[in-house]
C-alpha positions in Angstrom: 12.3 98.3 66.2 15.7 97.0 66.3 16.4 93.9 65.3 18.6 91.6 66.6 21.1 89.6 64.5 19.6 86.0 64.6 16.5 87.5 63.0 18.7 88.0 60.0 19.2 84.5 58.9 16.9 81.4 59.2 17.1 78.9 61.7 18.5 75.8 60.0 21.5 75.2 60.4 23.9 75.1 56.9 26.6 72.3 56.5 29.9 73.3 55.8 31.4 71.7 52.8 34.1 69.4 53.9 36.9 66.1 52.2 38.5 63.7 54.5 41.0 61.8 52.4 43.0 58.5 53.8 46.0 57.2 52.1 47.2 53.8 53.1 49.0 51.1 50.9 48.3 47.3 49.4 50.2 45.3 47.1 49.1 43.1 43.8 48.5 39.2 43.4 48.7 37.1 40.1 44.9 36.6 41.0 43.4 39.0 40.1 41.2 39.2 37.6 39.3 42.2 37.6 36.4 41.1 35.9 33.2 41.5 38.4 30.9 43.9 37.1 29.4 45.0 39.8 32.0 45.5 42.8 35.6 46.9 43.5 36.8 45.4 46.3 40.1 46.2 48.8 41.6 43.4 51.4 43.7 43.3 54.0 43.8 39.1 53.2 46.9 38.1 51.9 45.3 34.7 49.9 43.5 35.3 46.6 41.8 32.7 44.7 40.8 33.3 41.2 37.2 33.3 42.3 38.1 36.6 44.1 36.9 38.7 40.7 36.3 42.1 42.5 39.4 41.9 44.3 42.2 44.6 42.7 44.3 44.7 45.9 46.0 42.2 49.0 47.4 42.5 51.9 46.2 46.4 53.0 47.3 48.3 55.9 44.1 49.3 56.9 40.0 47.5 56.6 36.9 49.7 57.1 36.6 49.6 60.6 40.9 51.2 60.2 39.8 54.5 58.8 38.7 57.5 60.8 36.0 57.6 62.7 35.6 61.3 61.6 35.4 59.8 57.6 32.9 57.4 59.0 30.8 59.9 60.4 30.7 62.0 57.5 30.5 59.2 55.2 26.9 58.7 57.3 25.5 61.6 55.7 22.6 61.0 52.7 24.3 64.2 50.6 28.0 62.3 51.3 29.8 61.5 48.2 32.6 58.6 48.9 35.7 57.7 46.8 38.3 54.9 45.5 41.3 55.7 44.0 43.6 52.4 43.2 47.2 53.3 42.1 50.1 52.1 40.6 52.9 54.2 39.2 51.1 56.4 36.8 47.7 54.4 36.3 45.2 55.2 38.1 41.5 54.2 38.8 38.7 55.7 40.5 34.9 54.6 41.0 33.1 56.9 42.9 29.3 56.6 44.9 27.2 57.7 47.5 27.6 56.9 51.7 24.8 56.9 53.4 23.1 57.1 57.5 22.8 52.6 57.3 26.6 52.2 56.2 28.9 50.8 59.1 32.4 50.4 58.4 32.5 47.9 60.8 34.3 44.6 59.0 38.3 44.4 59.6 39.8 43.2 56.6 37.8 44.3 53.7 36.4 47.5 51.9 33.9 46.8 49.0 32.7 49.6 46.5 29.3 48.9 45.1 27.2 49.7 42.2 24.4 48.2 44.3 22.5 49.5 47.1 23.4 46.4 49.5 24.8 47.6 52.7 26.7 45.1 54.6 29.9 45.9 56.9 32.1 45.3 54.8 30.3 48.2 52.4 32.3 51.1 51.5 29.9 53.5 48.8 26.8 52.4 47.5 25.8 53.3 43.6 29.5 53.4 42.5 30.0 54.4 39.4 32.2 51.7 37.9 33.0 48.0 38.8 36.4 46.0 38.1 35.4 45.3 35.1 35.5 48.8 34.0 39.6 49.1 34.9 42.3 50.1 32.2 43.4 46.6 31.3 47.0 48.1 31.4 46.5 48.7 35.4 44.9 45.2 35.6 48.2 43.9 34.3 50.2 46.0 37.4 47.9 44.8 39.7 49.0 41.1 39.0 52.1 41.7 39.6 52.8 40.7 43.2 55.7 43.2 43.7 53.3 45.8 42.6 52.6 48.9 45.5 49.4 50.0 45.3 47.8 52.9 46.6 44.4 52.9 48.0 42.6 56.2 48.2 39.1 56.8 50.0 37.4 60.1 50.2 34.6 61.5 51.8 33.2 64.6 50.6 30.0 66.9 51.8 28.6 69.7 49.6 
């Protein structure tokens, strides 16, 4: 009996690990407080009040809807891991969480990393490991400067 090559492999389709990344810039603002205990937000909006205690950068070049369709597709996989890095000069902060099939990445101006499982069109990731309250205060001081150029890096990974 001759075995065909397909007989040696299980019929389940294995997905290749993947890492996708996009970076863009935003800027600081004097009203950045970074004291929220559950979220981190980046926005394209240019106005910020002190009530926006989860916002860490304004005037972003991208909102969720502007990220690549390939990243959006991969973010919806249950096993996806999503990271958001905020960098000014040599100071950086990263929060990492999960994607899932309910993510839409449909908001035109905002992206929010959430420690909870709450999902809306503004949600970048759920079950994030950190919020703005966890940011190094030395980085927050730089984010308060409207002249600061903030590098934002969003990555989506599957294992």
